[in-house]
N, C-alpha and C positions, 0 to 999 in steps of 0.2 A: 597932893595928888596920890602919894603912896597911902596916906591914911584913908582916903575914900575907897581905894581898892581893898584895903584891910577890912573896913566896915562892910563893904559889899560881900567879901568872902565870908565874913562871920555871919551875916544875915542869910546868905545862901546855905551855909552849913546848918543853921538853925531851922531853916525851912525844910531841908531834906532829911533831917534827923528823925522826925516822926515816921516818915515812910520807911526808913531803914529799920527802925524799931518794930514797926508793924510787919515788915517782911520777915524779920527774924522770929517774931512771936507766932507766926502763922505758917509753919513749914509744911503742914500736911497738904497733900494734893488730892484732887478727886480721883476716885478709882474709875478711870474711863473705860477700861475693859469690863469691869463689873457692871457698870451702867449699860454698856452696849450689849452684854450677854443677857442682862435682866430685861431690857426693853426690846431686845431682838433686832437691833439695828445700830450701826455706827453713826455717830454724829460729827459735828464740826466744832473745833475749838477756836474761839475768838477771845483773845486776852485770857482771862481766868474763867470764862464761861464755856460750858460744853452744851451744845444744842442739838437735839434730835428732832427731825421733822417727818411727818407722815401726811403727805398730800392726800386729799379726799378724791382721788381719781375715780372712785366708784360712783360718784354723784354726777348727775346731769342737771345742773342748776341753770335756770333761766330767769332773767328779769325782763319781762316783755319778750321781745324777739332776740335779746342778747344772751348768748351763752357765757356763763361765768366759768373761766378756766380755774382749775385748782390752785395754780400758782398765784392768781390774783387775790383770792379771798377765801380759799377752802383748804387751809393747811393746819393740821394739828401739829403742835410743837411743845416741847418741854425743854427748858433750860435748867442747868445745874451749876451752882456756885458753891465754893467752900466758904463757910462762915464759922471761924473758930474750930471747935471740935465736931461740928455738924455740917451738913450740906443743906442748901436751900434749893428747892425747885419751884419754878413758876412757869406758866404757859397758858396756851389756848387750846381748847378742843372745839371742833366744828361738829355739831350733832344734828341729826334729824329729830323731829319731835318725839318719836317712839324711843330714841336712844337716851334722851335727856335724863329722865328719872333713874333708870338703872345705873347710868354712869355716875351721876351725882351720889347715889347711895354707895357705890363701890369706892369712890374717892373718899367720902366721909368715913366709911368703915375702916379704911386704911390710914386715917389720920391726915388726909389732905383736905385743906379748907377750900371752900368755894368763895372766891372774891367777887365774882359778878356772873350773872346770867343775863344775856341780852342778845340783840341781833345787830349784825354789821350791815346787813342788806335790807332793803325794803321791797315788798311785793315779789319776792323770789318764789319760784316753784321748783322743787318742793321747799317747804319752810325749813329754814336753817337757824339754829340757835348756837350761841357761843358761850362757853364756860371759860372763865379765867380762874386759875387755881394757884394755890401756893401751899407748900409743905416744907417741913423742917425735920431733919433726922439723918439717918444713914442713907447715902445716895443710892446704894443698890436696892434697899428696901423701897425707897421712893420710886425708883425706876420700875420695880416689880408692880407696885400699886398702879402706876400709870399704864403699864402694859395690860394688867388685868382689866382696867376700865376700858381700854381700847378694844379688847376682845369682845366687849359687849356691843360693839358697833360693826359696821360693814367696812371699816377703814382697811385698805390694803396695808398689811403690816410688814411685808417683805421689802427689802431694798429693791429699787427699780433702776 
């Protein structure tokens, strides 16, 4: 009986060791204040992720006679994670047709890659497209790039 507990303890120790090594090798934290200042709004922390959202309350989107509320399907957001010595950002931007090309150009100019361009809704008026993006580098610079792209839209950028 004692030997089975000893084996169990050794196995648990071996399983937990990589997570302890990773935690010690990745001591840097995201600059949350820097991101908030650069993007113009505070976000929420969930685990190791920091997420900032910008609902498109400026849009009146309908599918048939159904009004689409911003919280349902019209939220720009960017998440930030620490990955080694750099940060990673990824997220969604909700764009009108006229905003699409300028925003894509700005993101690419600032080193943020476009992962997908597509629609989440069908037969909506006005037409809405979604950009999924990903970037890697300094979190404050990434946040500045996203803010610059958002200024090319009619998205309300202030906290509500």
